[in-house]
C-alpha positions as CSV (number, residue, x, y, z in Angstrom):
1,X,-14.9,2.9,1.1
2,X,-14.9,5.4,3.9
3,X,-11.7,7.2,4.8
4,X,-9.7,5.0,7.2
5,X,-8.8,6.2,10.7
6,X,-5.2,5.3,10.0
7,X,-3.2,3.7,7.2
8,X,-0.3,1.5,8.5
9,X,2.2,0.6,5.8
10,X,4.9,-2.0,5.6
11,X,8.2,-1.3,3.8
12,X,10.4,-3.8,2.0
13,X,8.1,-6.7,2.5
14,X,9.0,-8.4,-0.8
15,X,12.7,-9.4,-1.1
16,X,13.0,-8.5,-4.8
17,X,11.6,-4.9,-4.1
18,X,14.1,-4.4,-1.3
19,X,16.9,-5.6,-3.6
20,X,15.8,-3.3,-6.5
21,X,16.2,-0.2,-4.2
22,X,19.5,-1.5,-2.8
23,X,18.1,-2.2,0.7
24,X,18.5,-5.1,3.0
25,X,15.5,-7.2,3.8
26,X,14.3,-6.2,7.3
27,X,14.6,-8.6,10.2
28,X,11.3,-7.2,11.6
29,X,8.5,-5.4,9.8
30,X,9.4,-1.9,8.8
31,X,6.4,0.3,9.6
32,X,5.3,3.8,8.6
33,X,2.0,5.7,8.4
34,X,0.3,7.5,5.6
35,X,-2.2,10.3,6.6
36,X,-5.9,9.7,5.9
37,X,-5.9,13.0,4.0
38,X,-3.8,11.3,1.3
39,X,-6.7,8.9,0.4
40,X,-8.4,9.4,-2.9
41,X,-11.0,7.3,-4.7
42,X,-10.8,5.6,-8.2
43,X,-10.7,8.2,-11.0
44,X,-9.4,11.1,-8.9
45,X,-6.1,12.4,-10.2
46,X,-2.8,11.7,-8.4
47,X,-1.1,15.1,-8.3
48,X,2.7,15.2,-8.7
49,X,4.0,17.9,-6.3
50,X,6.3,20.5,-7.9
51,X,8.9,19.9,-5.2
52,X,9.5,16.3,-6.4
53,X,11.3,15.2,-9.5
54,X,10.3,11.5,-9.2
55,X,6.9,10.2,-8.1
56,X,6.6,6.4,-8.2
57,X,3.7,3.9,-8.1
58,X,3.7,1.1,-5.6
59,X,0.8,-1.4,-6.0
60,X,-0.2,-3.1,-2.8
61,X,-2.7,-5.4,-1.1
62,X,-4.6,-3.4,1.5
63,X,-6.2,-5.2,4.4
64,X,-9.3,-3.6,5.9
65,X,-9.6,-4.2,9.7
66,X,-13.0,-5.2,10.9
67,X,-12.5,-5.7,14.7
68,X,-10.5,-4.0,17.4
69,X,-7.1,-5.8,17.5
70,X,-4.9,-5.0,20.5
71,X,-2.0,-7.4,21.3
72,X,-3.8,-10.0,19.2
73,X,-2.6,-13.4,18.0
74,X,-2.1,-14.1,14.3
75,X,-5.3,-16.2,14.5
76,X,-7.3,-13.4,16.1
77,X,-6.0,-11.0,13.4
78,X,-7.0,-13.3,10.5
79,X,-10.5,-13.5,12.0
80,X,-10.6,-9.7,12.5
81,X,-10.1,-8.9,8.8
82,X,-13.2,-7.2,7.1
83,X,-12.0,-7.2,3.6
84,X,-9.3,-6.3,1.1
85,X,-8.7,-3.3,-1.2
86,X,-6.3,-2.4,-4.0
87,X,-4.0,0.4,-2.8
88,X,-1.4,2.6,-4.5
89,X,1.4,3.7,-2.0
90,X,2.4,6.7,-4.2
91,X,5.9,7.8,-3.2
92,X,8.1,10.8,-4.0
93,X,11.2,8.7,-4.3
94,X,13.7,11.6,-4.3
95,X,12.3,13.0,-1.2
96,X,12.2,9.6,0.5
97,X,15.9,9.3,-0.1
98,X,16.8,12.9,0.9
99,X,14.7,13.2,4.0
100,X,15.9,10.1,5.8
101,X,12.3,9.4,7.0
102,X,9.2,9.0,4.9
103,X,6.4,11.2,6.1
104,X,6.7,13.8,3.5
105,X,7.5,11.4,0.6
106,X,4.5,9.3,1.4
107,X,2.1,11.8,2.8
108,X,1.2,14.3,0.0
109,X,-2.5,14.8,-0.7
110,X,-3.6,12.2,-3.4
111,X,-0.8,9.8,-2.5
112,X,-3.0,6.9,-1.4
113,X,-5.6,5.8,-4.0
114,X,-7.8,3.1,-2.6
115,X,-10.2,0.9,-4.6
116,X,-13.6,-0.4,-3.6
117,X,-13.5,-2.9,-0.7
118,X,-14.1,-6.6,-1.3
119,X,-15.7,-7.8,1.9
120,X,-14.5,-11.1,3.2
121,X,-11.3,-12.9,4.0
122,X,-9.7,-14.4,0.8
123,X,-6.8,-16.9,1.1
124,X,-4.3,-14.6,2.7
125,X,-1.3,-16.3,1.1
126,X,-2.7,-16.3,-2.4
127,X,-3.7,-12.7,-3.4
128,X,-2.2,-11.5,-6.6
129,X,-1.5,-7.8,-7.1
130,X,-0.8,-6.3,-10.5
131,X,0.2,-2.8,-11.5
132,X,-0.3,-1.4,-15.0
133,X,0.6,2.0,-16.3
134,X,-1.2,3.0,-19.5
135,X,-2.2,-0.6,-19.9
136,X,1.3,-2.0,-19.6
137,X,2.0,-4.4,-16.8
138,X,4.8,-3.1,-14.5
139,X,4.4,-5.2,-11.3
140,X,3.0,-8.6,-10.4
141,X,3.4,-10.2,-7.0
142,X,1.6,-12.6,-4.7
143,X,1.1,-12.5,-0.9
144,X,2.7,-16.0,-1.0
145,X,6.0,-14.1,-1.4
146,X,5.7,-11.7,1.6
147,X,8.6,-11.6,4.0
148,X,6.1,-11.2,6.8
149,X,2.8,-12.9,6.1
150,X,-0.4,-11.1,6.8
151,X,-1.7,-12.7,10.1
152,X,1.7,-12.3,11.8
153,X,2.2,-8.8,10.4
154,X,-1.2,-7.7,11.8
155,X,-0.3,-9.3,15.1
156,X,3.0,-7.4,15.2
157,X,1.3,-4.1,14.5
158,X,-1.4,-4.8,17.1
159,X,1.4,-5.1,19.8
160,X,2.5,-1.5,18.9
161,X,-0.8,0.3,18.2
162,X,-4.4,-0.8,18.4
163,X,-5.9,-1.6,15.0
164,X,-9.5,-0.4,14.8
165,X,-12.4,-1.1,12.5
166,X,-11.9,0.7,9.2
167,X,-8.1,1.0,9.5
168,X,-6.1,-0.2,6.5
169,X,-2.8,-2.0,6.5
170,X,-0.8,-1.8,3.3
171,X,1.2,-4.9,3.1
172,X,4.1,-3.9,0.9
173,X,4.9,-3.7,-2.8
174,X,6.5,-6.2,-5.1
175,X,9.5,-5.4,-7.4
176,X,9.0,-3.2,-10.5
177,X,8.2,0.2,-9.0
178,X,8.7,3.1,-11.4
179,X,8.0,6.7,-12.1
180,X,4.7,8.3,-13.0
181,X,4.3,11.2,-15.5
182,X,1.5,13.7,-16.1
183,X,-1.0,12.1,-18.5
184,X,-0.4,8.5,-17.3
185,X,-3.2,6.2,-16.1
186,X,-2.1,3.9,-13.3
187,X,-4.1,0.9,-12.2
188,X,-3.6,-1.4,-9.3
189,X,-5.6,-4.7,-9.4
190,X,-6.0,-7.3,-6.7
191,X,-7.0,-10.1,-9.1
192,X,-10.6,-11.1,-8.4
193,X,-11.1,-8.6,-5.7
194,X,-10.5,-4.9,-6.2
195,X,-9.1,-2.4,-8.7
196,X,-8.1,1.3,-8.4
197,X,-7.3,3.3,-11.5
198,X,-6.3,7.0,-11.4
199,X,-4.9,9.6,-13.9
200,X,-1.8,11.5,-13.0
201,X,-1.4,15.3,-13.1
202,X,1.3,17.8,-12.3
203,X,0.8,20.4,-9.7
204,X,-0.5,23.6,-11.3
């Protein structure tokens, strides 16, 4: 798909993931942005920056926006979805902890692999996301388990910033995140819809 204008991400949107990192479940969606320059296509290497000692995978359901959504209702947001994509919210976990905010940890070049878009609106509470590293399953989650379900989440975001056609909203990662090493192959699959698979390299 074309590079999105913006990528709005949601942190700690699965209870078990919040728990595994020792965090409380938020009472309102926890939002952050990834830069469009972080986006890469399937097959393009994820590059571990030399400044980080731990780079993690985070498999997520990406929602592609198809209509301008500004202060929209959940129903308007559900109708304004263009499609879904598999997305890897790659994170320099040590920098996330040390910085206190997440722009650097989430924003390196190559830190947002996005799969091919599946055009349409699948059942928003029944999308399964699976992460595999070197063929071994590491994460499995369903949008049925989201703390903040997709239509309400999009509505919340649209009351802060206008969502525009082509924008992507990453809806959060389930439990099971872990580190990537040079030589790994990481795959995020939205079962029945989209897959993104990338090798991992260390910065030269």
